[in-house]
C-alpha positions, 0 to 999 in steps of 0.5 A: 971168653967167646960169649965176653967178646959177643956181649961187648960187641953188641954193647958197642954197637948200642952204644955207637947206634945211640950216639950216631941218634943223638948226633942225628937229633941235633943236626935235624934241629939245627936243620929244621930251626934253619929251614924255619928262619929262611921259611919265616923270611920267605913268608915274610917278603911274600906277604909283602913284608919284605923290609922286615925280612931284609931288616931281619937278615941284615942284608939287601941284595942288589941284582945288576949287569955291570956292563952299563958304565956310568950306571953300573960297571967294574973299577978293578974288582969293585962296582961302581956307578950312578945305581951302586951309590943310590943302592947304597943310600937304600941300604944305609936308610934300612940299616943294612949291608949292601950285596951286589951280584952282577949277572947277564941283563936278560936274567934280571928280572927272573932273578927278582921274580924267583927271589934271588934278588931284593931289588934290579937297579941297572939302568932299567927302563920301566916298561909296560910289559916289565911291569906285568912281572915286577913293581917299579919305584918312580923314575929316577933318570931320563934316558933315551936309545942311541944310534952308533955308527962307523965313521963314513956310514950312510946312516944319518938318521934313525930312519935309515936303520930300516932294512940294516943289521942292528947290534944291540945287548940282550934284553935291553929296551934297544933289543926290544924296540929293534925286535919289534915284535909287537910291531910298536916301532916305526922302524923295521930293521933287517936283522937283530944281533944280540950281544952279552955286552954293548962293547961287543957290539961296537967291536962287531960294528968296527969290524963291519959284521954290522951296520949299526948298534942301538943302546942307551944314551950314556952307555953309547957316550962312553963305547964311543969315546973309546973308539973315537976314530972309528964310531960316532953316535947320531944327533937323533935317539932312537927312543926317549925313556925313564930309568927305575928300580925294580921291585918284587910284586906287591913289595913294601919295599918299593914304597920304601925306595921310593921314599929315599929317592924322594929324599934324595932329590929334595936334598940335591944328592941325587943331582950330586950323585949323577955329576960325578959320572955325567958332565953337565953337558 
């Protein structure tokens, strides 16, 4: 009796081990297949074949910072704006779904260089420094950095920012220009205070904790419209610049997006989109 029980137990263990081995083999095969597929897509993108990789996965991923009205901002649960509509046109051209990820502005380039994003559209100025790490498409919008001050401020020109405390959105051109690490700016502010959102900087301006805010002109217009009795924009801009879409270095997606921008400009669709969000004035 005891011998039979021992034999049965041994057979049971052997069978269980056999089944476990089969299950492990199937799981490993699935994992290896998934890894191979992911590696193939990554390899294709690394070799410059990003367009094929995007079509294969059926989704194109745009990273942005949805704190930049009218280019990208939240309307309820949706992210909308000029850049979102341009991105949707790109997705439609490729026949894929558009996926939008909202992160801090100063993390966008990193998301692109580490392969998390297929492209970045965020009212981003095409600067030489950024171009060291990404490829920019052709420009799709002319913009500038505006100066917001409190009502009654003695700041009336860009030169008046010298020796003042200025608020900026972290990682933006306004941040770069006011910080002036490379010494290229003719303005030397006393201190730069960085904020994750432009509205946070304006709140501190209204509270008297900073002297001015430097931010892109159209977001500046929206911010001043929300506080018309407390702040205003100067007529003179801090800088002028051009917005472009950022793509990974060497990616064939850059040429693909350029083609979409060209088509939108020729058809008038780009002007229509901009006109929906920005008045002719």
